[in-house]
Structure formats: structure tokens, C-alpha cells
C-alpha positions as CSV (number, residue, x, y, z in Angstrom):
1,M,-12.5,74.9,18.6
2,K,-11.0,71.5,18.0
3,E,-10.1,72.0,21.3
4,A,-13.1,71.9,22.3
5,M,-14.5,69.2,20.8
6,N,-11.2,67.2,22.1
7,Q,-11.9,67.9,25.5
8,T,-12.9,64.6,27.6
9,G,-16.2,64.5,27.8
10,S,-17.5,65.8,24.3
11,N,-20.0,63.4,22.6
12,S,-17.8,63.7,19.4
13,I,-13.9,63.6,18.3
14,L,-12.5,65.0,14.5
15,V,-11.2,62.1,12.2
16,P,-9.0,62.6,9.6
17,A,-11.9,63.5,6.5
18,P,-11.4,60.9,3.8
19,T,-10.1,61.1,0.3
20,A,-9.4,59.6,-2.8
21,W,-6.8,61.8,-3.5
22,P,-4.0,59.5,-2.5
23,F,-5.4,56.3,-5.0
24,I,-5.5,59.7,-8.0
25,V,-1.9,60.5,-7.7
26,A,-0.8,56.0,-7.4
27,L,-2.8,56.2,-10.6
28,G,-0.7,58.6,-12.5
29,I,2.4,57.6,-11.4
30,S,1.6,53.7,-12.0
31,L,0.4,55.6,-16.0
32,V,4.0,57.2,-16.3
33,F,6.3,54.5,-16.2
34,T,3.5,52.2,-18.4
35,G,4.0,55.3,-20.6
36,V,8.3,53.9,-21.0
37,V,7.1,51.2,-22.5
38,T,4.7,51.5,-24.3
39,H,4.3,54.9,-25.5
40,A,4.7,58.5,-24.8
41,V,1.5,59.6,-24.5
42,V,0.8,57.0,-21.4
43,S,2.8,59.0,-19.8
44,I,1.9,62.4,-20.9
45,V,-1.6,61.5,-19.4
46,G,-0.1,60.0,-16.4
47,A,1.5,62.8,-15.5
48,V,-1.3,64.7,-16.0
49,I,-3.7,63.0,-13.6
50,L,-1.0,62.9,-10.9
51,L,-0.7,66.7,-11.2
52,R,-3.9,67.0,-10.1
53,G,-4.0,64.1,-8.0
54,A,-1.3,66.0,-6.1
55,I,-3.4,69.3,-5.9
56,G,-6.1,68.3,-5.0
57,W,-4.3,65.9,-1.9
58,W,-2.2,69.4,-1.3
59,F,-5.5,71.2,0.4
60,D,-6.6,68.3,1.5
61,V,-3.8,68.6,4.0
62,L,-3.0,72.6,4.2
63,P,-3.1,74.9,5.0
64,Q,-6.1,73.1,7.1
65,Q,-6.5,69.3,7.3
66,R,-10.2,68.4,6.3
67,E,-10.9,66.6,9.6
68,D,-14.5,65.1,10.3
69,L,-16.9,64.7,13.2
70,V,-17.4,61.3,14.5
71,A,-20.0,60.9,16.7
72,V,-19.3,58.8,20.1
73,I,-20.8,56.7,22.0
74,P,-20.9,56.8,25.6
75,G,-21.3,53.4,27.5
76,V,-20.9,50.7,24.7
77,P,-18.9,48.1,25.7
78,I,-15.7,47.4,23.4
79,A,-14.7,44.0,23.4
80,K,-11.1,42.6,24.2
81,S,-9.4,40.5,21.8
82,T,-8.6,36.7,23.0
83,L,-5.7,36.8,21.2
84,I,-1.9,36.3,22.5
85,V,0.3,38.7,21.5
86,D,4.0,38.1,20.5
87,R,6.6,40.3,21.9
88,L,9.2,41.7,19.9
89,A,12.8,40.6,21.1
90,A,14.8,42.8,22.9
91,D,16.9,43.5,20.3
92,H,14.3,44.8,17.6
93,R,15.1,48.4,17.5
94,V,18.5,47.5,15.9
95,Q,16.9,47.7,12.4
96,I,15.9,51.5,13.0
97,P,18.2,53.5,12.4
98,V,19.4,56.3,14.8
99,E,21.3,58.9,12.6
100,V,20.9,59.0,8.7
101,H,22.5,60.8,6.5
102,P,20.9,63.8,5.1
103,Y,19.3,64.1,2.1
104,W,21.3,65.9,-0.1
105,T,24.3,63.2,0.7
106,G,22.6,61.2,-1.8
107,L,22.8,64.2,-4.5
108,V,26.6,64.7,-4.1
109,G,26.8,60.6,-3.8
110,G,24.8,60.3,-7.3
111,L,27.3,63.0,-8.5
112,A,30.0,61.2,-8.0
113,G,28.6,58.1,-8.9
114,A,27.7,59.5,-12.5
115,V,31.2,60.8,-13.0
116,A,33.4,57.5,-12.5
117,M,30.6,55.5,-14.7
118,A,30.7,58.4,-17.3
119,A,34.6,57.4,-17.5
120,V,34.3,54.0,-17.4
121,A,31.3,54.2,-19.9
122,M,33.8,56.5,-21.3
123,I,37.1,54.7,-21.6
124,F,34.6,51.5,-23.4
125,G,34.1,54.4,-26.1
126,L,37.8,54.8,-26.7
127,L,39.1,51.5,-27.0
128,S,36.1,49.9,-29.0
129,Q,35.1,52.5,-31.9
130,R,37.6,55.0,-31.0
131,S,35.2,57.7,-29.3
132,V,33.7,59.4,-26.2
133,W,30.4,60.3,-27.8
134,Y,29.9,56.4,-28.8
135,P,28.3,55.5,-25.5
136,I,26.7,58.2,-24.9
137,N,25.1,59.1,-28.5
138,L,23.9,54.7,-27.4
139,L,22.6,55.8,-24.0
140,A,20.6,59.4,-26.0
141,A,19.0,56.9,-28.9
142,G,16.5,55.8,-26.6
143,E,15.2,59.3,-26.8
144,I,16.5,60.8,-29.7
145,R,14.8,58.5,-33.1
146,S,17.3,60.3,-35.5
147,L,20.6,58.1,-33.3
148,A,18.2,54.7,-32.9
149,E,18.0,54.3,-36.8
150,A,21.6,56.3,-37.2
151,P,24.4,53.6,-38.0
152,V,27.7,53.2,-36.3
153,E,29.7,55.3,-37.9
154,Q,26.9,58.5,-37.3
155,L,27.0,56.8,-33.2
156,R,30.7,57.6,-33.0
157,H,30.3,61.1,-34.1
158,F,29.8,64.2,-31.4
159,N,26.0,65.2,-31.8
160,E,24.5,69.0,-28.9
161,A,20.6,67.0,-29.1
162,G,22.2,63.3,-27.8
163,L,24.5,65.2,-26.0
164,I,21.8,66.8,-24.0
165,A,19.6,63.7,-23.8
166,G,22.1,61.4,-23.0
167,A,23.2,63.8,-19.7
168,L,20.0,64.7,-18.7
169,I,19.0,60.8,-19.1
170,H,22.8,60.2,-16.8
171,G,21.8,62.8,-14.2
172,M,17.8,62.4,-13.7
173,I,19.2,58.0,-13.1
174,S,22.5,58.9,-11.3
175,F,20.7,61.8,-8.3
176,I,17.6,59.5,-8.3
177,V,20.2,55.8,-7.2
178,G,21.6,58.4,-5.1
179,L,18.9,59.3,-3.0
180,L,18.3,55.5,-2.5
181,Y,21.8,54.5,-1.3
182,A,21.4,57.7,0.9
183,V,18.0,56.0,2.3
184,S,18.8,52.6,2.7
185,L,22.5,52.6,3.7
186,P,21.7,53.1,6.9
187,M,20.1,49.9,7.6
188,F,22.4,48.1,6.8
189,P,25.0,46.2,8.9
190,R,28.7,47.5,9.6
191,G,30.6,46.4,6.6
192,A,27.7,46.7,4.4
193,T,28.7,49.5,2.4
194,W,31.3,48.0,0.2
195,R,28.8,44.8,-0.3
196,S,26.4,46.8,-1.3
197,G,28.2,48.8,-4.0
198,L,29.0,46.2,-5.6
199,L,26.2,43.2,-5.1
200,T,23.4,46.0,-5.8
201,P,24.7,47.6,-9.3
202,V,24.9,42.9,-10.1
203,L,21.1,43.5,-9.6
204,W,20.4,46.0,-11.5
205,S,22.1,45.6,-14.4
206,G,19.9,42.3,-14.3
207,L,16.6,44.3,-14.0
208,V,18.5,46.2,-17.4
209,A,19.1,43.7,-19.4
210,S,15.3,42.2,-19.0
211,T,14.2,46.0,-19.6
212,L,16.4,47.0,-22.3
213,G,15.0,45.4,-25.8
214,M,11.3,47.6,-25.1
215,I,13.0,50.8,-23.4
216,N,16.4,51.5,-25.7
217,P,16.5,48.8,-28.5
218,T,19.8,50.6,-29.7
219,L,21.1,50.2,-27.1
220,N,20.4,46.9,-26.1
221,A,21.3,45.4,-30.0
222,R,25.2,47.2,-29.2
223,I,25.3,47.4,-25.9
224,D,28.7,45.7,-23.9
225,W,27.5,43.7,-20.9
226,G,30.4,43.6,-19.3
227,W,31.7,46.8,-19.7
228,F,27.9,48.0,-18.4
229,V,28.2,46.0,-15.1
230,G,31.8,47.3,-14.8
231,S,30.3,51.3,-15.3
232,Q,27.6,50.6,-12.3
233,I,30.1,48.7,-10.0
234,A,31.6,51.9,-10.2
235,F,28.7,54.3,-9.8
236,G,27.9,52.0,-6.6
237,L,30.7,52.0,-5.7
238,A,32.2,56.0,-6.0
239,A,28.4,56.4,-4.5
240,S,27.9,54.2,-1.9
241,Q,31.8,55.3,-0.5
242,V,31.0,59.4,-0.8
243,I,27.7,58.9,1.2
244,A,29.4,57.1,3.8
245,R,32.0,58.9,4.8
246,T,29.3,61.9,5.3
247,S,28.0,63.1,8.7
248,K,24.9,61.6,9.7
249,I,22.3,63.1,11.5
250,A,20.3,61.7,14.8
251,T,16.4,60.7,14.5
252,M,14.4,61.1,16.2
253,Q,15.0,57.2,18.2
254,N,17.8,59.5,20.1
255,L,15.4,61.9,22.3
256,P,14.2,60.5,25.3
257,L,10.8,58.8,25.1
258,I,8.7,62.0,26.8
259,E,9.9,64.3,24.1
260,R,8.6,61.7,21.6
261,L,5.5,61.6,23.0
262,D,5.1,65.1,23.2
263,L,6.4,66.2,19.0
264,E,3.1,66.4,18.1
265,T,1.4,68.4,21.5
266,Q,0.6,72.1,20.5
267,G,4.2,74.0,21.6
268,G,6.5,71.1,21.5
269,P,9.0,70.1,23.3
270,E,10.8,73.3,22.9
271,E,8.5,76.3,24.4
272,K,7.5,73.4,27.2
273,S,10.9,73.9,28.4
274,Q,10.2,77.0,29.1
275,L,7.0,77.1,30.9
């Protein structure tokens, strides 16, 4: 039926139906992160809105995309623009990667960075407080109230809840940042792997320094910024090097033009070649 409606000479075409679910999803994401610096209830409400919006958006697209039938008025002239079109330079496509890292390399790189960062943090704990549990408990203090109010002596000792919370926080952030590295590294020019491993952690440290007082006051009051920046650089170097050394996969830019234009048609290039 869709093909018949879109045939040449038809007085109507099918277009994607309008939907408000993307705006609801955006609202949910905003509330989730707002709750990080305000109250946990805000994040919970945001998560509920996010889940509802994601489900609604899903059923707008799958298993069948919602579409509206729009009438086409024949014979109506289309006004031509008098504006001059700026032509792109011949080398404008150099910023579009022809090869990218698979997403799983971001997870591996994030894991490598997490190990390197944890090693630096534990060395700091041993040298400053003679305890490897001290930096872990400081990190977990943002989520566990008893640790946030605990004296330094208590933070030096093993805490099961602190270990679980600290590992979850550290692992989640490491995997997210690792994925960002995997996505962004192919867009950088050659030789930028080392620079991104050094510069990005410094910029990230500045962002953390401006917000840590609201997110984790206990860590903010007792953090050693020199060691913190060092641990971030260890993460950046380890993650970027692991990701950069993995094999890449070719993007659509490597396909011939005829195949790129044919990707959205029924059957795809593989079936077309068999005809």
C-alpha cells in the first residue's frame, strides 16, 4: 500500500507522523541529571518520565513506523531561492572518519583507564593515609551518608558498602568516558591520541573542580588535586592508547556512491547484485 501511495502520479505521499516523545525523553534526561545536584527524588521522577518517553517513542517507530498521508497539490510552482550557495572546499570530508572504532573498544579502553586510575588513587591512599581504602571510601561518600560524616580514621578502614558504591561509580563513569573516547578519537587528526590523553583529562578535572562541592562535599574537602589530575591523566593515556591500537571498521564513506544511494531502497545492495 505504501508503495502504491508513493508512486509517480499519486496525489498524496506518506511522511513520518509528528510525535512529542523525543521532547519527553529530553525532559526526563534533564531531570535525572538535575537530581544529581539537587535531590534524589528529582532523578527518580526524571527516570520515570524518561522510561515512559522511551517506550512511547519506541512504539512510534517499531514494529511499524507511524506515518501520515499528506496530500500533494499538483501544478503549484516552487519558488526558487536567489541565495548563493557556498561550495565546500575539496578537502571538507577529511573530518568525516572513513574508519571508526567499534563501540566495544570503548568499554575495553574504559576498563583499562579505570584500572590505571585506580592504581594511582591507591598509591595516593598508601602515601597519604597508609590505606588503599581511603580513596575508595572518599568516592563512595557521595552516595553513602555514613561515610560522608565519618572521620578520617574510619575512612582508612575497609567498608563493604563503600567498596560496592565506589566500584559502581568508578566503573560506570569509566565506561561512559571510554565510549566517548572511542567515538571521538577517529575524528581527531593524526598524532592526537597522546594529546587527547593528556589534554582531555585536564579539562575534565577543571569541570569536576567546579561542581564537586555540590556532588560530593566530603571528597571536595579532602581531595588532593595534584593526585586527582594525575589519576585522570593515567586514565586518559591508558584508555586512548588501548582504543587507538584496536582495529577499525570501515564506515559508509568507503562504499561506492551507487551503493550509498541504494542503502535505503528495498532489498539493499546485496539482493540487487543477485538480480
